[in-house]
N, C-alpha and C positions, 0 to 999 in steps of 0.2 A: 092369688094364684094366676099364673099366665094361662091365657086361653090356648087350648090345643089347636094349632093351625096345621094339622097334618091329616092324612087320610086314615090314620090309625085312631082307634078308640082310646080313651084314657086307660082302660083296662089292658089293652094290648101293649101300650107303652109301658105301663107298670110291670107287666109280666116280662117283657123284653129286657127292661132294666134289671130286674131281679135275676133273670137268667144270666145276663152279662156279669152280674156280681157273683155268679157262681152257685146260685141256689138251684136245687133240682126242682122238677115239676111237682114232686111229692111235697117238698118243703113249702113251695109257693101255694099249693092247694090247701095245706094246713093253715098257712098264714091268711089266706083269703076265704077260708071256710067254704071250700068247694072241692070238687073231685079232681084227681090227677088228669082224668080224661078231659074234663072241661078246660083245664089249664093247657093241656096239649092241643086241644081244638082251637083255643084262642091264639096260642102261639103260632100254630100252623097258618091260621087265617091272616095273622100279621105278616108273616113271611111271604105269603101269596100276594098280599097287597103291596108289599115292598118290591117284589119282583115285577108286578104290573106297573108300578110307578117308574122303576128303572127302564122298562121297555118303552114307556110313554116318553120319558125324557130323551132316550136314544132316538126314538122316532122323530121328535121335534128337532133334535140336532141334525138328523139326516134331512129333514124338510128344509132346513136353513143352509145345508151344504150346497156349494155351487155345482158339484158334480154328484150325480146319483146314478148308479149302475144297478140294473136288475138282472140277476143271473138266474136262468131257468133251472129247474130240477134236472139232474143228470149232467150238469156242467162239470168239466174236468177242472180240478183245483188250479192247475197250471194256467188254464185259460182265464180263470178269474184273476189271478195275479197279473198276467199279461195285460188284461183289460184295464186293471187299476192303474198300472204304469202308463199305458197308452193314453188314457183319458186325462191323467194328471199332466203328462207331457204336453198334450194339446192345449191345456189351459195354463201352461207355465207354472205348475205347482210342483214343488219338490215333496214327494212322499217321504214321511218321516221314518218309514220302516223298510227293512230289507225283506227279501223274499221269504226267508225262514220265519221271520216275525209275523209276516202276513199270514202264512200258512197256519202258524200257531193260533193267531187271533181267530181265524175262520174255524179251526177245529174246536176251540174253546166256545165259540158262539153256537155251533150247531151240534156239539156233543157227538152222539153216536150216529148222526145222520150223514156220515161219510163212510164210504166203502172203497178201500184202496185209494184211488185218486178221484173218485166220482162223488159229487155232492148230491145227496138224496133229497134235498129240499130246495125250494126257491130261496134266494138270498138277495137282499138289497144292501148295497155298499154305498156309503156316502164318503166323499173326500172333501174335507174342509179347505178353505183358502190357505190355512197354515200347514197343510199336508197331513193332518191327522186322518186316519181311516176308521170309519165307523161301520161295524158289521151288524146288520139287523136280520135275525133269523125269521124267515117268513113261514112259521109253522101254521097249522090250521087256525089257531086263535088269531094270529096277526096277519092272515092272508090279505085282508082288505087294505092293509097299510102298504102292501108291496106291489100293487098293480098300478099301472099308469092310468 
């Protein structure tokens, strides 16, 4: 058997695979001779680890980006977009996205932390040399990643 080389436990991997195959938490609990609550807890823990891993990978990509912009809480979304294009232009990088796509990316990244046109959280934006734009939500958990 291959060694598990992930941040997930073998049990978490097994439960996620079974869920992907369409089994309910109740069915998995019977199969593993445990409770539905235990399966639910293990699955929730797996998804939390996966989300943390995604955030870590995004942070590393931003670290490697030639342009990193930190926008303070209460910035206007239009100012963020303008800053992305200005910084990319200064570095002769063509941004791959139009304004609407960038707004959508920001909204997806920060969820409900936007009100009207105001961003209610700090935000770090990385621009790669190929013009990809990476949005890192500087929530209270990730705050230390977002300060210079």
